[in-house]
LUMPAMI-701819 format. One line per field, with one value per residue (C-alpha): residue number from 1; residue in one letter; x, y, z. Coordinates in Angstrom, 1 decimal, always signed. Layout:
i <- NUM_...
aa <- a_...
east <- X_...
north <- Y_...
up <- Z_...
This chain:
i <- 1_2_3_4_5_6_7_8_9_10_11_12_13_14_15_16_17_18_19_20_21_22_23_24_25_26_27_28_29_30_31_32_33_34_35_36_37_38_39_40_41_42_43_44_45_46_47_48_49_50_51_52_53_54_55_56_57_58_59_60_61_62_63_64_65_66_67_68_69_70_71_72_73_74_75_76_77_78_79_80_81_82_83_84_85_86_87_88_89_90_91_92_93_94_95_96_97_98_99_100_101_102_103_104_105_106_107_108_109_110_111_112_113_114_115_116_117_118_119_120_121_122_123_124_125_126_127_128_129_130_131_132_133_134_135_136_137_138_139_140_141_142_143_144_145_146_147_148_149_150_151_152_153_154_155_156_157_158_159_160_161_162_163_164_165_166_167_168_169_170_171_172_173_174_175_176_177_178_179_180_181_182_183_184_185_186_187_188_189_190_191_192_193_194_195_196_197_198_199_200_201_202_203_204_205_206_207_208_209_210_211_212_213_214_215_216_217_218_219_220_221_222_223_224_225_226_227_228_229_230_231_232_233_234_235_236_237_238_239_240_241_242_243_244_245_246_247_248_249_250_251_252_253_254_255_256_257_258_259_260_261_262_263_264_265_266_267_268_269_270_271_272_273_274_275_276_277_278_279_280_281_282_283_284_285_286_287_288_289_290_291_292_293_294_295_296_297_298_299_300_301_302_303_304_305_306_307_308_309_310_311_312_313_314_315_316_317_318_319_320_321_322_323
aa <- m_g_k_e_s_d_n_m_i_k_v_s_i_i_v_p_v_y_n_k_s_k_e_l_r_k_c_l_n_s_l_i_k_q_t_l_k_e_i_e_i_i_i_v_n_d_a_s_t_d_k_s_k_e_i_i_l_n_y_k_k_k_y_k_n_i_i_y_i_e_n_k_k_n_l_g_i_g_a_t_r_n_k_g_i_l_k_a_k_g_e_y_i_g_f_v_d_a_d_d_y_v_d_s_k_m_y_q_r_y_y_e_y_a_k_k_n_n_l_s_f_v_t_g_n_y_y_k_i_n_s_s_r_k_y_l_f_e_t_p_y_f_d_i_s_n_i_k_e_n_p_n_l_l_v_f_d_d_y_g_p_c_n_k_i_f_l_r_s_m_i_i_d_k_n_i_l_f_e_e_s_l_k_y_e_d_m_p_f_v_c_k_s_l_l_e_s_s_k_i_g_h_i_k_k_s_y_y_y_y_r_i_h_e_g_s_e_t_t_t_m_d_s_r_v_y_d_i_f_s_i_m_d_i_v_n_k_y_a_n_k_k_k_v_d_k_e_v_i_e_y_l_n_i_m_q_i_t_r_y_m_l_r_q_k_y_q_i_d_k_n_v_r_k_k_f_i_e_d_g_y_k_y_l_n_e_n_y_p_s_w_k_d_n_k_l_y_k_e_e_s_i_l_k_r_i_v_k_n_n_k_i_f_t_n_i_y_c_l_l_i_k_k
east <- +19.1_+19.5_+16.3_+15.0_+15.4_+11.9_+12.7_+12.7_+10.3_+8.3_+6.3_+7.2_+4.0_+4.4_+1.7_+2.5_+0.3_-1.1_-3.6_-5.7_-6.9_-10.6_-9.8_-6.1_-7.6_-9.8_-6.6_-4.1_-6.3_-6.9_-2.8_-2.3_-4.8_-3.4_-3.3_+0.7_+2.4_+6.0_+5.3_+6.4_+4.3_+5.8_+3.9_+5.7_+3.8_+4.9_+4.4_+0.3_-1.3_-4.2_-4.1_-3.1_+0.3_-1.4_-3.3_+0.0_+1.7_-0.8_-1.0_+3.1_+2.8_+1.1_+1.8_+5.9_+6.1_+5.1_+7.8_+7.7_+9.3_+8.0_+8.9_+10.0_+7.9_+5.7_+7.9_+4.7_+3.8_+6.8_+9.0_+7.6_+7.4_+10.2_+11.7_+9.5_+11.3_+14.9_+13.8_+12.2_+13.2_+10.9_+11.2_+8.8_+7.2_+3.6_+2.1_-1.4_-3.1_-3.7_-7.3_-7.7_-7.7_-6.9_-8.5_-7.0_-5.7_-4.3_-0.5_-0.6_-2.3_-0.2_+2.8_+2.2_+1.3_+4.9_+6.5_+5.0_+5.7_+9.1_+7.3_+9.1_+6.3_+2.5_-1.1_-4.5_-8.6_-9.3_-12.7_-13.2_-15.6_-16.8_-19.7_-22.7_-21.5_-18.6_-17.7_-14.8_-12.4_-11.1_-7.7_-6.9_-5.8_-2.5_-1.1_+3.0_+4.7_+7.9_+7.5_+10.0_+7.7_+4.8_+5.3_+1.2_+2.2_+3.4_-0.3_-1.9_-3.1_-2.9_-0.2_-1.1_+1.0_-1.5_-2.7_+0.9_+3.7_+7.0_+10.4_+12.6_+15.8_+15.1_+14.0_+17.0_+19.0_+18.1_+17.0_+13.6_+11.7_+9.4_+9.3_+9.6_+8.5_+5.8_+2.4_+1.4_+4.8_+2.9_+3.4_+7.3_+7.6_+4.9_+6.0_+10.2_+9.3_+7.0_+10.5_+13.2_+10.6_+11.9_+8.1_+4.9_+1.7_-1.7_-4.3_-7.9_-9.2_-9.8_-8.3_-7.8_-10.2_-9.6_-11.9_-12.4_-13.2_-14.6_-12.0_-9.6_-7.8_-10.2_-13.3_-11.2_-8.4_-6.2_-3.0_-0.8_-1.9_+0.9_+2.9_+1.9_+4.6_+7.5_+6.2_+5.7_+9.1_+10.7_+9.0_+9.8_+13.2_+13.5_+11.0_+13.3_+16.9_+15.2_+14.1_+11.0_+8.2_+8.4_+4.6_+4.0_+5.7_+4.2_+0.2_+1.5_+1.6_-1.6_-3.7_-1.9_-2.3_-5.4_-6.9_-6.2_-7.5_-10.4_-10.2_-10.1_-14.0_-13.1_-10.5_-11.4_-9.8_-11.8_-8.3_-6.2_-8.6_-8.2_-4.8_-3.5_-5.9_-3.7_-0.4_-1.8_-2.1_+1.0_+2.9_+1.8_+1.9_+5.4_+6.9_+4.6_+3.5_+1.4_+0.2_-3.2_-2.1_-0.8_-2.3_-3.0_-4.4_-6.8_-8.1_-10.3_-14.0_-14.3_-16.2_-13.6_-11.2_-13.5_-13.4_-9.7_-8.7_-10.2_-9.2_-12.9_-14.5_-12.6_-13.6_-17.0_-16.6_-14.9_-17.9_-21.1_-19.7_-19.0_-18.4
north <- -23.0_-26.5_-28.4_-26.2_-27.2_-29.0_-26.6_-23.7_-20.5_-19.4_-16.8_-14.7_-13.2_-9.7_-9.0_-5.7_-5.6_-2.8_-3.5_-5.4_-8.3_-7.9_-9.2_-10.8_-14.5_-14.3_-12.4_-15.3_-18.0_-17.4_-17.7_-20.7_-22.5_-21.3_-23.5_-22.7_-24.7_-23.0_-19.9_-18.2_-15.7_-13.1_-11.2_-8.1_-7.0_-3.1_-2.7_-3.6_-3.1_-5.4_-9.3_-9.1_-10.6_-13.2_-14.3_-14.4_-16.7_-19.2_-19.3_-19.5_-22.6_-24.5_-23.4_-23.9_-21.6_-18.4_-16.4_-13.8_-10.4_-7.8_-4.0_-2.6_+0.7_+1.3_+2.4_+3.0_+0.4_+1.6_+0.7_-2.4_-3.6_-3.2_-5.4_-8.1_-7.9_-7.7_-10.8_-12.7_-15.3_-16.4_-15.9_-13.3_-11.2_-10.2_-8.1_-8.4_-5.7_-7.4_-6.3_-7.8_-11.2_-13.2_-16.2_-19.3_-19.4_-16.1_-17.1_-20.5_-18.4_-15.4_-17.2_-19.6_-16.8_-14.8_-18.2_-19.1_-15.6_-14.9_-11.7_-9.7_-7.6_-9.0_-6.9_-7.9_-6.8_-6.7_-6.4_-3.8_-4.4_-1.6_-2.5_-2.8_-4.2_-6.0_-4.6_-5.5_-2.7_-3.8_-2.1_-1.5_-4.5_-4.6_-7.2_-8.0_-5.3_-2.9_+0.8_+1.3_-0.5_+1.1_+4.0_+4.5_+1.6_+4.4_+6.0_+2.9_+4.3_+1.1_+1.9_-0.2_-3.5_-5.7_-7.2_-7.7_-10.0_-8.2_-10.5_-10.9_-10.6_-7.0_-5.4_-6.8_-5.5_-2.3_-1.6_-0.6_-0.4_+1.9_+5.1_+5.5_+8.8_+9.9_+8.9_+7.3_+5.0_+2.4_+4.5_+5.1_+1.5_-0.1_+3.1_+2.0_-1.8_-0.9_+1.1_-1.7_-4.4_-5.8_-7.9_-6.8_-8.9_-8.6_-11.0_-10.2_-12.7_-10.9_-12.6_-10.5_-8.4_-5.0_-4.2_-0.4_+1.2_+4.2_+6.8_+5.3_+7.5_+6.1_+8.0_+10.9_+13.2_+15.6_+17.5_+14.9_+15.1_+17.0_+14.4_+13.5_+16.6_+15.1_+11.6_+12.9_+14.3_+11.2_+9.5_+12.2_+11.9_+7.9_+8.6_+11.0_+9.1_+6.2_+8.9_+8.3_+10.1_+13.6_+14.2_+10.2_+12.2_+15.0_+13.2_+10.8_+14.3_+15.9_+12.4_+12.4_+16.1_+16.9_+13.4_+14.6_+18.1_+16.4_+14.3_+17.5_+16.5_+14.2_+16.6_+17.2_+20.9_+23.4_+25.7_+22.5_+21.8_+25.1_+25.6_+22.1_+23.3_+26.3_+24.8_+22.1_+24.0_+25.9_+22.8_+21.4_+25.2_+25.3_+22.0_+22.1_+25.3_+23.9_+20.5_+21.8_+21.3_+17.8_+15.1_+12.6_+14.5_+16.0_+12.1_+12.7_+13.8_+17.5_+17.7_+16.4_+18.6_+22.3_+20.6_+20.6_+22.7_+25.8_+26.7_+27.9_+25.0_+22.2_+24.4_+24.0_+20.2_+19.2_+21.6_+20.2_+16.6_+15.5_+12.2
up <- -11.1_-8.7_-7.7_-5.1_-1.4_+0.0_+3.1_+0.7_+2.0_-0.9_+0.4_+3.8_+5.3_+7.3_+9.9_+11.7_+15.2_+17.8_+19.7_+17.0_+19.6_+18.4_+14.5_+15.4_+15.5_+11.8_+10.3_+11.8_+11.1_+7.2_+7.1_+8.8_+6.5_+3.4_+0.5_+0.0_+2.5_+2.4_+3.9_+7.1_+9.1_+10.7_+13.2_+14.8_+17.6_+18.0_+21.8_+22.0_+25.2_+24.8_+24.6_+21.3_+22.2_+23.9_+21.1_+19.0_+21.6_+21.4_+17.7_+17.9_+20.4_+17.7_+14.6_+13.5_+10.8_+12.8_+13.7_+16.8_+16.9_+20.1_+19.9_+23.6_+22.4_+19.8_+16.2_+14.0_+10.9_+8.1_+11.3_+12.1_+8.5_+8.0_+11.0_+9.6_+6.1_+7.3_+9.0_+6.1_+4.3_+1.9_-1.9_-1.9_+0.7_+1.1_+3.7_+6.2_+8.1_+11.4_+10.8_+7.4_+6.5_+3.0_+1.0_+1.6_-2.0_-2.0_-1.5_-3.7_-6.6_-6.6_-6.4_-9.2_-11.2_-10.1_-11.0_-13.8_-15.6_-14.0_-11.8_-9.6_-8.5_-8.4_-7.1_-7.6_-6.9_-3.6_-1.3_+0.9_+4.0_+6.7_+8.9_+6.7_+3.4_+1.2_-2.3_-4.6_-6.0_-9.2_-9.4_-13.0_-15.1_-17.4_-18.9_-18.0_-18.3_-16.2_-16.0_-18.7_-21.6_-20.2_-17.7_-16.7_-14.5_-11.9_-11.7_-11.8_-8.8_-5.8_-3.4_-0.6_-0.4_+1.1_-2.2_-3.4_-3.1_-3.6_-5.3_-1.7_-3.6_-5.1_-2.2_-0.4_-3.2_-3.6_-0.3_-0.4_+2.7_+4.2_+5.5_+9.1_+9.9_+7.9_+7.5_+3.8_+3.9_+1.8_-1.6_-1.3_-1.2_-3.7_-6.2_-5.9_-6.2_-9.1_-10.9_-9.7_-11.2_-14.2_-14.8_-12.9_-13.2_-12.4_-11.2_-11.5_-9.4_-5.4_-2.5_-0.2_+2.7_+3.7_+6.6_+7.0_+10.2_+11.9_+12.5_+10.3_+7.6_+5.1_+7.1_+8.8_+8.2_+10.2_+10.0_+9.1_+6.0_+4.9_+4.7_+1.6_+0.1_+1.3_+0.9_-3.4_-3.0_-1.8_-4.9_-7.3_-6.5_-7.1_-10.4_-11.7_-10.7_-12.8_-15.7_-15.7_-18.5_-17.0_-18.2_-16.3_-12.7_-13.3_-13.2_-10.7_-8.8_-9.9_-9.1_-5.8_-4.2_-5.8_-4.3_-0.7_-1.4_-2.1_+0.8_+3.0_+3.0_+6.1_+7.7_+11.6_+11.3_+9.0_+9.5_+8.3_+5.4_+4.1_+4.3_+3.1_-0.1_-0.6_+0.1_-2.5_-5.2_-4.3_-4.3_-8.2_-9.3_-8.0_-9.2_-12.6_-13.6_-16.2_-14.6_-16.0_-19.3_-18.7_-21.4_-18.7_-16.6_-19.2_-19.8_-16.7_-16.7_-17.3_-13.8_-12.2_-14.0_-13.3_-9.2_-9.2_-11.3_-8.9_-5.5_-4.3_-5.9_-4.2_-1.2_-1.9_-3.0_+0.3_+2.5_+0.6_+0.0_+3.8_+5.2
């Protein structure tokens, strides 16, 4: 390998923006203060109607490493992130949501760890922040590995792209992009990246600050929850093509479908709640008739499985344990 150019971009940071003027400055300030200087900040404005564009253009005037892309109409976060991916020139790609922010050392730490260990995928812990508190979200730690050596990495239950970096050549070569017409577009992107990565690493320290808003998907749900079935179909097809252990794929489905059944406690429409829980069991029973006997699932607590195994108990849980 030849000598790296002084102008080489080490990390492309993609920031999709839609009406985030209130939090945007804090986000951008955290990016321009990165100790890793060989970065580009690709901001994709998804046809914002507030003052986001004005804020972005002011930053662009001041900082040469900011690249601005504007969607003529609102395309959604999947298509918006994809525009950033196709524009990126960095060795690695990272994502930051416009209402979140990061530690100034995040990308230097991630990049150096990736290069030292020849990684194509790096993940780590992060903080969740709401209006009243900040708390640490610890993602399951694992030694450097890959899906072939450790298939259980596919069910490590951390499918957001923002506390990670991805080797850009892998993303481009394998044509890994976000779904553009479905909710929960993060999961196929991250799962495909996991499946294609030669080496995957985890950083214990938390550098990413994820903001939770009232009214967000974290605190409310609607009929778009049905997209999870299409999302799982996409992930299952890819995982089966890569010959992932069948029990792992089955458990991935159990984990995700039962999670969204239980999250119907946040459902704003009681008819959707009841119907989705019904259809969730139907999806599992039709695709995985013996899912309750899955070895990985049986490692969950008995109490959890009692609630998940029975439609009546699932409905009672969602009625009693409300937001």
